[in-house]
C-alpha positions in Angstrom: 18.5 24.3 16.3 14.9 22.9 16.2 13.6 25.5 13.8 16.7 25.4 11.6 17.1 21.6 11.2 14.4 19.4 12.8 11.2 21.3 12.0 11.7 21.5 8.2 12.0 17.7 8.2 9.2 16.9 10.7 6.6 19.1 9.0 7.2 17.6 5.6 7.9 13.9 6.4 5.7 12.4 3.6 7.4 14.7 1.0 10.8 13.6 2.3 9.9 9.9 2.2 8.8 10.3 -1.5 11.7 12.4 -2.7 14.5 10.7 -0.7 14.7 7.7 -3.1 14.6 10.1 -6.1 17.6 12.0 -4.7 19.3 8.6 -4.0 18.7 7.5 -7.6 20.5 10.6 -8.8 23.4 10.0 -6.4 23.7 6.4 -7.6 24.3 7.7 -11.1 27.3 9.6 -9.7 28.4 6.9 -7.3 28.7 4.3 -10.1 31.8 6.3 -11.2 33.5 5.7 -7.9 32.8 1.9 -7.9 30.4 -0.7 -6.4 31.2 0.2 -2.8 29.9 3.8 -3.3 26.7 2.5 -4.9 26.1 0.1 -2.0 26.7 2.8 0.6 24.4 5.2 -1.2 21.6 2.6 -1.1 22.4 1.8 2.6 22.1 5.5 3.5 18.7 5.7 1.7 17.5 2.6 3.5 18.5 3.9 7.0 17.0 7.3 6.4 13.8 6.0 4.9 13.2 3.6 7.8 14.0 6.4 10.3 11.7 8.9 8.6 8.8 6.3 8.5 9.2 5.6 12.2 9.3 9.3 12.9 6.1 9.8 10.8 4.2 7.1 12.7 5.3 8.5 16.1 4.6 12.2 15.1 1.1 11.6 13.7 -1.6 13.0 16.1 -4.9 11.1 15.7 -6.9 13.7 17.8 -5.3 16.9 16.5 -8.0 19.6 16.2 -8.8 21.2 12.9 -6.5 24.1 11.9 -9.4 26.3 10.8 -13.1 26.7 10.8 -13.4 26.1 7.1 -11.4 22.9 7.5 -13.7 21.8 10.3 -16.9 22.4 8.2 -15.6 20.5 5.2 -13.5 17.6 6.7 -14.7 17.5 10.4 -13.4 18.7 13.7 -10.2 16.6 13.6 -7.4 17.2 11.2 -7.2 13.7 9.7 -4.8 14.6 6.9 -1.5 15.9 8.4 1.9 16.9 7.2 0.3 18.2 4.0 2.3 19.8 1.2 0.8 21.2 -1.9 2.5 22.7 -5.0 1.0 23.8 -8.3 1.6 21.2 -10.9 -0.8 22.0 -13.8 -2.5 25.3 -13.5 -2.0 28.0 -10.9 -3.8 30.7 -9.0 -3.2 34.3 -10.2 -4.7 37.7 -9.4 -7.1 39.3 -11.8 -8.4 42.9 -11.9 -12.1 43.5 -12.3 -13.9 46.8 -12.9 -17.0 47.5 -10.8 -19.3 50.6 -10.9 -21.5 51.7 -8.0 -24.9 53.4 -8.2 -23.3 56.8 -8.6 -21.3 55.6 -11.6 -18.0 55.6 -9.7 -15.5 53.2 -11.2 -13.6 50.8 -8.8 -11.0 48.2 -9.6 -10.9 45.2 -7.4 -8.4 42.3 -7.3 -9.8 38.7 -7.2 -8.0 35.4 -7.4 -8.5 33.5 -10.7 -7.5 29.9 -11.5 -5.4 29.6 -14.7 -5.7 26.0 -16.0 -6.9 22.9 -14.1 -6.1 22.8 -10.4 -3.9 19.7 -10.5 -1.4 19.9 -7.7 1.5 17.9 -6.3 -0.2 17.4 -3.0 0.9 14.9 -0.4 -0.1 14.0 3.2 -1.1 11.1 5.4 -4.1 10.2 7.6 -4.5 7.4 10.1 -4.9 4.8 7.4 -2.2 5.8 4.9 0.4 6.3 7.6 0.5 2.5 8.2 0.6 1.7 4.5 3.6 4.0 4.2 5.4 2.4 7.1 4.7 -1.1 5.8 5.9 -0.1 2.3 9.2 1.4 3.5 9.9 -1.6 5.8 9.3 -4.3 3.1 11.0 -2.3 0.3 14.0 -1.9 2.6 14.1 -5.6 3.5 13.6 -6.6 -0.2 16.2 -4.2 -1.6 18.7 -5.3 1.1 19.0 -8.7 -0.7 22.6 -8.5 -1.7 22.3 -9.8 -5.2 20.4 -6.6 -6.1 23.2 -4.5 -4.7 26.3 -6.1 -6.4 27.0 -8.3 -9.3 29.0 -11.5 -9.0 32.6 -10.6 -8.7 33.7 -13.4 -10.9 31.4 -12.3 -13.8 32.9 -8.8 -13.9 29.7 -7.2 -14.9 29.9 -3.5 -15.7 28.8 -0.9 -13.3 25.8 -0.1 -15.6 24.4 -3.5 -14.9 24.8 -2.9 -11.1 23.1 0.5 -11.1 20.1 -0.6 -13.1 18.4 -2.8 -10.4 19.5 -0.2 -7.8 17.6 2.5 -9.6 14.7 0.2 -10.1 14.4 -0.4 -6.4 14.6 3.3 -5.6 12.0 4.0 -8.3 9.7 1.3 -6.7 10.1 2.9 -3.3 9.3 6.4 -4.5 6.3 5.3 -6.5 4.9 3.0 -3.7 5.2 5.7 -1.0 3.8 8.3 -3.5 0.7 6.1 -4.0 -0.2 6.2 -0.3 0.7 9.8 0.4 -0.9 11.3 -2.7 -3.7 13.7 -2.0 -4.4 14.5 -5.6 -6.2 12.2 -8.0 -3.8 12.6 -10.9 -0.8 12.0 -8.6 -2.4 8.9 -7.1 -3.0 7.3 -10.5 0.5 8.3 -11.8 2.3 6.8 -8.8 0.2 3.6 -8.9 1.0 3.1 -12.6 4.7 3.9 -12.0 4.8 1.3 -9.2 3.5 -1.4 -11.6 6.2 -0.5 -14.2 8.9 -0.7 -11.5 7.8 -4.1 -10.4 7.6 -5.3 -14.0 11.2 -4.0 -14.5 12.5 -5.9 -11.4 10.7 -9.1 -12.3 11.8 -8.9 -15.9 15.4 -8.2 -14.9 15.9 -10.8 -12.2 13.1 -13.4 -12.5 13.3 -17.0 -13.6 13.0 -18.4 -17.1 9.3 -17.8 -17.2 9.5 -14.0 -16.5 9.0 -13.0 -20.2 5.6 -14.7 -20.2 4.7 -13.6 -16.6 5.4 -9.9 -16.8 3.0 -9.1 -19.7 0.1 -10.9 -18.0 0.8 -9.1 -14.7 0.9 -5.7 -16.5 -2.2 -6.5 -18.5 -4.3 -7.3 -15.4 -2.9 -4.4 -13.3 -3.1 -1.8 -16.1 -6.7 -2.6 -17.0 -7.6 -2.0 -13.4 -5.6 1.2 -13.3 -7.3 2.6 -16.4 -10.7 1.8 -15.0 -9.8 3.6 -11.8 -8.5 6.6 -13.8 -11.8 6.8 -15.6 -13.8 6.5 -12.4 -11.8 9.1 -10.5 -12.0 11.4 -13.5 -15.8 11.0 -13.4 -15.8 11.9 -9.7 -13.9 15.1 -10.5 -16.4 16.1 -13.2 -19.4 15.2 -11.1 -18.1 17.4 -8.2 -17.5 20.2 -10.7 -21.1 19.9 -12.0 -22.6 19.9 -8.5 -20.4 22.7 -7.0 -21.6 26.3 -7.4 -19.2 29.2 -6.9 -20.1 32.9 -6.7 -16.8 33.6 -8.5 -16.8 32.0 -12.0 -13.1 32.6 -12.2 -12.5 30.2 -9.3 -14.9 27.5 -10.4 -12.2 25.2 -11.8 -12.3 21.4 -11.2 -11.1 20.1 -7.9 -8.6 17.2 -7.9 -7.8 17.2 -4.2 -8.8 13.8 -2.7 -10.0 15.0 0.7 -12.0 17.9 -0.6 -13.4 15.9 -3.5 -14.7 13.0 -1.3 -16.0 15.3 1.5 -17.6 17.7 -1.0 -19.5 15.0 -2.9 -20.8 13.7 0.4 -22.1 17.1 1.4 -23.5 18.3 -2.0 -25.3 15.1 -3.0 -27.6 15.1 -0.1 -30.6 16.7 -1.7 -32.0 19.0 -4.4 -30.9 19.0 -8.0 -27.5 17.7 -7.0 -29.0 14.5 -5.5 -30.8 13.8 -8.8 -27.6 14.5 -10.8 -25.6 12.2 -8.5 -28.1 9.4 -8.6 -27.9 9.4 -12.4 -24.2 8.9 -12.6 -23.0 7.4 -9.4 -23.8 3.8 -10.4 -21.4 4.1 -13.4 -18.6 5.6 -11.3 -19.2 3.1 -8.5 -18.7 0.1 -10.8 -15.7 1.6 -12.5 -13.9 2.0 -9.2 -15.1 -1.3 -7.8 -13.9 -3.3 -10.8 -10.7 -1.2 -11.1 -9.6 -1.6 -7.5 -10.7 -5.3 -7.2 -9.3 -6.6 -10.5 -5.5 -6.2 -9.6 -6.0 -7.8 -6.1 -5.3 -11.3 -7.3 -8.6 -12.7 -6.0 -9.5 -16.2 -7.3 -10.2 -17.1 -10.0 -8.3 -14.1 -11.4 -5.3 -15.0 -9.3 -3.0 -16.5 -12.0 -1.1 -13.3 -13.1 -0.2 -12.5 -9.4 0.7 -16.1 -8.5 2.9 -16.6 -11.6 4.6 -13.3 -11.0 5.2 -14.2 -7.3 6.8 -17.5 -8.3 9.0 -16.0 -11.0 10.1 -12.9 -9.1 13.4 -12.7 -7.1 13.0 -13.1 -3.4 13.0 -9.4 -2.5 10.6 -8.5 -5.2 8.2 -11.3 -4.3 8.2 -10.1 -0.7 7.1 -6.6 -1.7 4.7 -7.9 -4.3 2.8 -10.0 -1.8 3.3 -7.9 1.3 2.2 -4.5 0.2 1.8 -3.9 -3.6 -1.1 -6.4 -3.9 -3.0 -4.4 -1.2 -3.1 -1.1 -3.1 -6.6 -2.1 -4.2 -7.7 -2.5 -0.6 -6.4 1.0 0.1 -8.3 2.3 -3.0 -11.5 0.9 -1.5 -10.8 2.7 1.8 -9.9 6.0 0.2 -12.5 6.2 -2.6 -15.2 3.5 -2.8 -16.3 3.3 0.9 -16.5 7.1 1.6 -17.9 8.2 -1.8 -20.6 5.5 -2.3 -21.8 4.4 1.1 -25.4 3.8 0.0 -24.5 1.7 -3.1 -22.0 -0.2 -1.1 -24.6 -1.0 1.5 -27.0 -2.0 -1.2 -24.6 -4.5 -2.8 -22.6 -5.5 0.3 -24.2 -8.8 0.9 -23.5 -10.0 -2.7 -20.0 -8.6 -2.6 -19.0 -10.2 0.7 -20.4 -13.6 -0.4 -18.6 -13.5 -3.7 -15.3 -12.4 -2.1 -15.8 -15.0 0.7 -16.2 -17.7 -1.9 -13.1 -16.4 -3.7 -11.1 -16.5 -0.5 -12.3 -20.1 0.3 -11.4 -21.2 -3.3 -7.9 -19.7 -3.0 -7.4 -21.4 0.4 -8.5 -24.8 -1.1 -6.0 -24.4 -4.0 -3.3 -23.5 -1.5 -4.2 -26.6 0.6 -3.6 -28.8 -2.4 -0.3 -27.2 -3.4 3.1 -28.7 -2.7 5.2 -25.9 -4.2 6.0 -23.5 -1.3 6.0 -20.4 -3.4 2.7 -21.1 -5.1 1.3 -22.0 -1.7 2.3 -18.7 -0.2 0.9 -16.8 -3.2 -2.5 -18.5 -3.0 -2.7 -18.1 0.8 -1.9 -14.4 0.2 -4.8 -14.1 -2.3 -7.1 -15.7 0.3 -5.8 -13.3 3.0 -6.4 -10.2 0.8 -9.9 -11.4 0.2 -10.6 -11.6 3.9 -9.2 -8.1 4.4 -11.5 -6.8 1.7 -14.6 -8.5 3.3 -13.9 -6.6 6.5 -13.7 -3.3 4.6 -17.0 -4.1 2.9 -18.9 -4.6 6.1 -18.8 -0.8 6.9 -18.6 -1.7 10.6 -16.0 -0.5 13.0 -14.9 -4.0 13.9 -14.8 -5.1 10.3 -12.8 -2.1 9.1 -10.4 -2.4 12.1 -9.9 -6.2 11.5 -9.4 -5.7 7.8 -6.7 -3.1 8.3 -5.0 -5.1 11.0 -5.0 -8.2 8.7 -3.3 -6.2 6.0 -0.5 -5.2 8.4 -0.2 -8.6 9.9 -0.1 -10.4 6.6 2.6 -8.0 5.3 4.9 -8.8 8.3 4.1 -12.5 8.3 4.5 -13.1 4.6 7.7 -11.1 4.6 9.1 -13.3 7.4 8.1 -16.5 5.7 9.4 -15.5 2.2 12.7 -14.5 3.8 13.1 -17.8 5.6 12.4 -20.1 2.7 15.4 -21.8 1.1 16.6 -19.8 -1.8 17.2 -22.8 -4.0 15.0 -22.4 -7.1 14.1 -18.8 -6.2 14.8 -16.2 -8.9 18.2 -14.6 -8.4 19.3 -11.4 -10.1 23.0 -12.1 -10.4 24.3 -14.7 -8.0 23.8 -17.8 -5.9 23.1 -17.9 -2.2 26.7 -18.5 -1.3 27.8 -15.5 -3.4 25.0 -13.5 -1.7 26.6 -14.2 1.7 30.1 -13.5 0.5 29.0 -10.2 -1.0 27.4 -9.1 2.2 30.6 -10.0 4.1 32.7 -8.0 1.7 30.6 -4.9 2.3 30.3 -4.9 6.1 33.6 -6.4 7.0 34.3 -9.8 8.5 31.0 -11.4 9.3 30.8 -14.4 11.5 29.1 -16.7 8.9 28.1 -19.6 11.1 26.5 -22.6 9.3 23.3 -23.9 10.9 24.3 -27.5 11.7 20.9 -28.7 12.6 18.4 -26.2 11.0 16.3 -26.3 14.1 16.6 -22.5 14.5 15.1 -21.9 11.1 12.4 -24.5 11.6 11.4 -22.7 14.8 11.3 -19.3 13.0 9.2 -20.8 10.2 6.8 -22.1 12.8 6.5 -18.6 14.3 5.5 -17.4 10.9 2.9 -20.1 10.6 1.5 -19.3 14.0 1.3 -15.6 13.2 -0.5 -16.3 10.0 -2.9 -18.6 11.8 -3.6 -16.1 14.5 -2.0 -17.6 17.6 -2.7 -15.3 20.7 0.3 -13.0 21.2 1.1 -12.8 17.5 0.0 -10.3 14.9 -2.7 -12.3 13.2 -4.6 -12.9 16.4 -6.2 -9.5 16.7 -7.4 -9.5 13.1 -8.8 -13.1 13.4 -10.5 -12.2 16.6 -12.0 -8.8 15.7 -13.1 -9.3 12.1 -15.8 -12.0 12.8 -17.7 -9.6 15.1 -18.0 -7.1 12.2 -18.9 -9.9 9.8 -21.7 -11.3 12.0 -23.1 -7.8 12.3 -23.2 -7.6 8.6 -24.0 -11.0 7.0 -23.9 -14.5 8.4 -22.9 -16.1 5.1 -19.8 -13.9 4.9 -18.9 -14.7 8.5 -19.3 -18.4 7.9 -17.1 -18.3 4.7 -14.5 -16.3 6.5 -14.3 -18.7 9.4 -14.1 -21.7 7.0 -11.3 -20.0 5.1 -9.3 -19.2 8.2 -9.7 -22.8 9.4 -8.6 -24.3 6.1 -5.5 -22.0 6.0 -4.7 -23.0 9.6 -5.0 -26.7 8.7 -2.8 -26.1 5.7 0.1 -24.5 7.7 -0.2 -27.1 10.4 0.2 -29.8 7.7 3.0 -27.9 6.0 4.9 -27.7 9.2 5.7 -31.5 8.8 7.2 -31.0 5.4 11.0 -30.9 5.4 12.9 -27.8 4.1 16.5 -28.0 2.9 18.8 -25.3 4.1 22.0 -27.4 3.8 23.5 -25.2 1.1 22.9 -21.9 2.9 24.6 -20.0 5.7 23.2 -17.8 8.4 24.5 -14.3 8.4 24.1 -11.3 10.6 21.9 -9.7 8.0 19.5 -12.7 8.3 19.6 -12.3 12.1 18.7 -8.6 11.9 15.9 -8.9 9.3 14.3 -11.9 11.0 14.6 -10.3 14.5 12.9 -7.1 13.2 10.0 -9.0 11.6 9.5 -11.3 14.5 9.6 -8.4 17.0 7.0 -6.4 14.9 4.8 -9.5 14.7 4.9 -9.9 18.5 4.4 -6.2 19.1 1.3 -6.0 16.9 -0.1 -9.1 18.7 0.6 -7.9 22.2 0.0 -4.2 21.9 -2.3 -3.5 18.9 -3.7 -0.4 20.6 -0.8 1.7 19.4 -2.0 1.0 15.8 -5.7 1.1 16.6 -5.4 4.5 18.2 -4.1 6.0 15.0 -6.5 4.2 12.8 -9.8 4.9 14.7 -10.4 8.6 13.8 -9.9 7.9 10.1 -12.0 4.7 10.2 -14.8 6.4 12.1 -15.2 8.8 9.2 -15.9 5.9 6.9 -18.8 4.5 9.0 -22.4 5.4 7.9 -23.6 8.2 10.2 -27.2 7.0 10.1 -29.1 3.9 8.9 -29.7 3.7 5.2 -33.3 4.2 4.2 -35.1 1.0 3.3 -36.1 2.2 -0.1 -32.4 2.5 -1.0 -31.7 -1.1 -0.1 
């Protein structure tokens, strides 16, 4: 039973998580022929299976799993960081070639050797202790965002055709597949393709269901994101070429370029230590470093380059805004962890003081703008920009405490921002097809007779919004506390100016939320459904769990984060 059913799923969980929404999108095309109920059930099955697989992936990941082979241990270390790996030939393949050899006596011998036909670009997926949490956060927030009922069914009174219903459904499935693929990709080409595809899916959803400003907002968002994506593509292509120039192979037939991310990063670190390769690397690494730094930082929405993200967040439907702020904006932080920090430790150490100061000032500026805002959506967007900057500062410190705090802040903010966006009144928020009342009625039609109880005194929602505020501020026992507590230790080890800016920013954000708690919110036109109860209970539980028992997350993070730390002090002449 295990070998026949369970093992084929467990050993390929990242691949299943990426392909499941693709299969669901195909099924939606057939389900639309059977009616709206079939489409909704198809999406519901995809949601349940995706969440189950992501939980299974987190639980099954073994942070201290020994390397599977001696070659693996030599290249990537004694621990098998990248697990559940699958690799399929995409462009190019390995074939056998016959070569003639003659010995000293003139005897002819034919030997068979492997030869690479075409570039070695592969459909390779897998996760390590860092990407497994990005995958889990992505699946959670996409599931919550896509469960907003206006994206699952048109208004019954408008009698929209099924083609209109299936369009946003396919867009959500496309977004899920692309977003998960971005974090599980272990090939350079696959990573760039999935990231670009994610941006197109977000643009589709904002353009389809946003407010009246969406036609102006979407081009600006795409322009900012795609410029960053193309710079990243150039930088990663340069890394592939640089590794190909430095690598020597006794078999010319197997000396093709390497696009595998783990082998590429580890190989550059080993081959650029000394000799001619060190001189070659020093002559090109500065250009590649700046291409990747600018490419991954530009789409992060840091002030003063925050306007495309803020405008898109304000114009987007509620579910899309939740995914945009909670996880998509942080792909740049993931890019820093996956490529910039491990490939350029010396250059990053050389410029870290300047980087952390500039990003710290950016975070403080965004916090000041959020403090002066009265529009709730713009306030959340600006506070998100500030939080992403603080996460990036922790990554730049190259200290264990800074890296751990930065990653925990990413997870904490995703859960907290998701909770806060979900709880905000929907009046004035972009809606794909229907009003809040139609949204509740739609959900009741799908899942039977729901007990739709109006909230007579809105005290319940005020308390829940206050929980989101406290989690964002970092109250002990909630998700933000561990990040707020751990990150300053890494910052003070690195640079006092960055630590001071970080503390000032956190204090200003805390003051802003305390003051915002006094502002009234109007839920008089909305009803509380069981769906709201389930979503809010899940997000609150995860916020409390991350604050009370963060070691479950840290245990899986640490082996991968330790590989990013400098193994020895950087020589003074490099500084």
